[in-house]
VOGU-3710 file (C-alpha; in Angstrom, 3 decimals, decimal comma):
1> mwdptvyrrf> -0,079/-0,009/0,063  0,996/3,410/-0,927  1,149/6,301/1,940  0,256/9,635/0,188  1,787/11,209/2,990  5,036/9,330/3,518  5,387/9,685/0,086  5,297/13,377/0,326  7,865/14,070/3,042  10,386/16,118/0,617
11> gaersrpffd> 8,132/16,813/-1,809  10,333/19,769/-3,298  13,579/17,144/-3,661  11,119/14,669/-5,070  9,300/17,266/-7,290  12,251/19,020/-8,999  13,508/16,047/-11,552  9,625/16,045/-12,975  10,052/19,604/-13,459  13,808/19,301/-15,206
21> ltaridadrp> 12,456/16,673/-17,284  8,795/18,094/-18,396  10,760/21,338/-19,299  12,727/19,209/-22,067  9,342/18,757/-23,601  8,518/21,107/-26,226  5,200/20,337/-27,521  3,012/23,211/-28,417  -0,717/22,332/-28,309  -1,219/18,839/-27,307
31> ravvdlgcgp> -4,312/16,874/-27,768  -3,659/14,695/-25,218  -1,643/14,459/-22,413  -0,822/11,414/-19,874  1,057/10,991/-16,925  1,334/7,757/-15,893  2,396/6,846/-12,146  0,958/9,888/-11,486  0,832/9,551/-7,894  -0,921/12,040/-5,583
41> geltltlaer> -1,812/14,415/-8,462  -0,052/17,938/-7,794  2,530/17,772/-10,579  -0,418/15,901/-12,854  -2,217/19,379/-12,275  0,841/21,125/-13,737  0,664/19,736/-17,143  -2,809/20,944/-17,179  -1,880/24,516/-16,280  0,796/24,288/-18,971
51> wpqarvtgvd> -1,095/23,210/-21,820  -4,612/24,151/-20,569  -6,383/23,182/-24,217  -5,701/19,488/-23,911  -7,214/16,558/-22,072  -4,954/15,544/-18,859  -5,078/12,128/-18,012  -3,297/11,017/-14,935  -3,109/7,343/-14,355  -1,872/5,304/-10,977
61> sspemidkav> -2,316/1,523/-9,927  -2,424/3,122/-6,341  -5,841/3,334/-4,763  -4,851/5,367/-1,957  -2,766/8,071/-4,511  -5,859/8,109/-6,867  -7,880/9,064/-4,493  -5,951/11,666/-3,339  -5,299/13,207/-6,851  -9,235/13,039/-7,515
71> ahggpawfql> -9,898/15,174/-4,249  -7,584/17,787/-5,306  -10,294/19,011/-8,198  -8,697/20,699/-10,679  -8,776/20,432/-14,983  -7,373/16,780/-14,789  -9,070/13,288/-15,422  -7,709/10,758/-12,844  -7,907/7,066/-12,978  -6,585/3,791/-11,326
81> gdvrdwkpga> -4,764/1,544/-13,630  -1,577/-0,638/-14,546  1,065/1,128/-16,801  1,745/-2,205/-18,287  -1,940/-2,321/-19,408  -1,986/1,126/-20,648  -1,896/1,887/-24,549  -2,440/4,958/-25,759  -5,180/6,747/-27,974  -4,543/8,438/-31,103
91> dvdvlvtnat> -4,467/11,709/-29,917  -2,165/11,200/-27,115  0,807/13,904/-28,262  2,590/13,796/-24,661  3,233/11,041/-22,478  4,991/11,180/-19,267  6,373/8,900/-16,793  8,302/10,119/-13,570  9,615/7,812/-11,004  7,402/4,984/-11,712
101> lqwvdghrel> 9,028/2,519/-13,932  11,913/1,236/-12,192  8,762/-0,630/-10,463  7,853/-2,372/-13,529  9,724/-5,331/-14,511  10,014/-5,739/-18,274  9,494/-1,620/-18,722  12,326/-1,875/-21,464  9,720/-3,250/-23,524  6,824/-1,092/-22,698
111> larwaaelpp> 9,012/2,143/-23,813  9,411/0,450/-27,166  6,338/-0,599/-27,715  4,962/3,206/-26,115  7,504/4,802/-29,054  5,971/2,458/-31,612  2,179/3,170/-30,574  2,162/6,646/-29,800  1,408/9,089/-33,013  3,948/10,278/-35,366
121> gawlamqvpg> 5,350/13,592/-33,553  4,484/12,337/-30,013  6,865/13,121/-27,046  7,559/10,430/-24,437  9,279/11,981/-21,670  10,349/9,728/-18,588  12,754/9,917/-15,507  13,921/6,834/-13,338  15,982/6,947/-10,183  19,414/5,885/-10,975
131> nfdgpshrll> 20,795/5,385/-7,307  20,832/1,413/-6,814  24,030/1,041/-6,091  24,517/4,292/-3,870  24,917/3,616/-0,096  21,647/3,855/0,793  20,272/0,929/-1,339  23,004/-1,294/-0,473  22,803/-0,713/3,002  19,163/-1,519/2,372
141> rqvaaeygva> 20,130/-4,694/0,814  22,509/-5,863/3,561  20,103/-5,112/6,198  17,409/-6,952/4,212  19,636/-10,206/3,709  20,113/-10,425/7,492  16,685/-10,815/7,851  15,623/-12,723/5,183  13,904/-10,853/2,808  16,663/-10,203/0,442
151> hvtreapvdd> 14,257/-11,435/-2,309  12,325/-7,976/-1,949  14,851/-5,672/-2,667  16,027/-5,183/-6,158  19,920/-4,732/-7,422  19,592/-2,605/-10,373  16,051/-2,355/-12,568  17,107/0,591/-14,523  19,257/1,427/-17,616  21,593/3,617/-17,969
161> ptgyagllma> 20,809/6,976/-20,333  22,817/5,007/-23,192  21,014/2,292/-23,132  17,634/3,878/-23,288  18,509/6,178/-25,926  20,069/2,875/-28,152  16,588/1,538/-26,999  14,782/4,714/-28,149  16,154/5,299/-31,031  15,638/1,885/-32,660
171> araevdawet> 12,316/2,629/-32,882  13,243/5,824/-35,448  12,379/8,442/-32,476  14,788/11,486/-31,884  16,180/10,995/-28,377  17,297/13,509/-25,895  19,003/11,436/-22,540  21,352/12,374/-19,900  21,497/12,265/-16,103  21,848/14,353/-13,221
181> tylhllpesg> 22,892/13,730/-9,770  21,310/15,735/-7,536  22,452/16,943/-3,776  19,779/16,555/-1,466  20,567/18,565/1,407  17,792/17,035/4,051  17,298/18,532/7,520  17,579/16,833/10,666  14,200/17,008/12,718  14,293/14,984/15,872
191> eahpvlrwme> 12,700/12,244/14,207  14,093/9,322/12,527  17,208/9,917/10,226  16,121/11,905/7,102  17,416/9,484/4,494  15,553/6,812/6,312  12,583/8,556/6,147  12,855/9,689/2,254  13,403/5,920/1,978  10,154/4,946/3,959
201> gtalrpvkaa> 8,152/6,486/1,245  9,357/4,363/-1,531  12,366/1,516/-1,229  11,363/0,218/2,320  7,502/-0,501/1,278  8,484/-4,129/-0,068  10,455/-4,724/2,765  7,632/-3,345/5,580  5,020/-5,681/4,189  7,275/-8,635/4,116
211> ldenawesfr> 7,778/-8,497/7,799  5,414/-8,700/10,717  5,569/-5,438/13,333  8,368/-6,395/15,446  10,749/-7,396/13,085  9,944/-4,568/11,154  10,834/-2,059/14,190  14,184/-4,192/14,303  15,030/-4,278/11,109  14,150/0,070/10,925
221> adlereltaa> 16,507/0,397/13,498  19,233/-1,534/12,061  19,033/0,316/8,819  19,110/3,696/10,676  22,332/2,749/12,693  23,890/2,049/9,359  22,485/5,039/7,417  23,105/7,208/10,066  26,627/6,227/9,668  26,489/6,537/5,880
231> ypaahghvaf> 25,486/9,825/5,791  26,522/11,749/8,955  24,826/14,821/9,649  26,484/18,588/9,758  25,038/22,079/10,186  21,607/20,500/11,175  21,325/18,348/7,732  22,376/15,123/5,672  23,984/15,610/2,667  21,684/12,825/0,238
241> pfrrvfvvar> 23,315/12,486/-3,691  20,518/11,224/-5,428  21,240/10,393/-8,801  18,568/10,449/-11,567  18,055/9,343/-15,535  16,181/11,268/-17,968  14,764/10,386/-21,594  13,113/12,603/-23,740  11,859/11,690/-27,082  10,047/12,538/-30,140
251> tas> 8,423/9,690/-32,671  8,991/10,160/-36,270  6,729/12,262/-37,942
//
């Protein structure tokens, strides 16, 4: 289960890659815009503000996220759905998927299919986290192995910019691909370690679901101890480098 409140911790840091991604979409008057993996919907609504003439739709597999998105109101539609089942309509001129495909096995095949099925001259923009070899995820896998739940963690479910660029160029798309490492300066709050609090919104969800309450509390304490050593605080903040991979592609006209 996704918890929109937990996910929206560090909202400014989580939303910045979305705006860096969509700024590279050069669509003028798209007919339909789709945000796959829209989460709680705030970022989807910015697409409706940018292209007020377009029909903007957000799709997410989490009922909790869709309920939150619908509650905003505003000029966008939201619907429950699995990105693996989604197919573009003939008028979808912009497809955005931000920090979603890392959860989807076989997403490379999905990207190739979407590039082939989108209308000529359509834009496909995606962003995925690329920090799976960072200390946070290495420690997550280490502690998960100690608790017998290593099977719910992942080594490296995403490609690098070169791999995604090659995939989409093979589909005859024009491609702009890059990566950025953000340095998030997370404030200490007197609660749990900031990197642990960040991970509770995303990467720790499968681990929590796999453990009973007592084991989860013990796991969380052990991981927090490791994270505190790996990401020490200074001047009231914790420096958290976070790599992300971006691709913006335009289908052949």
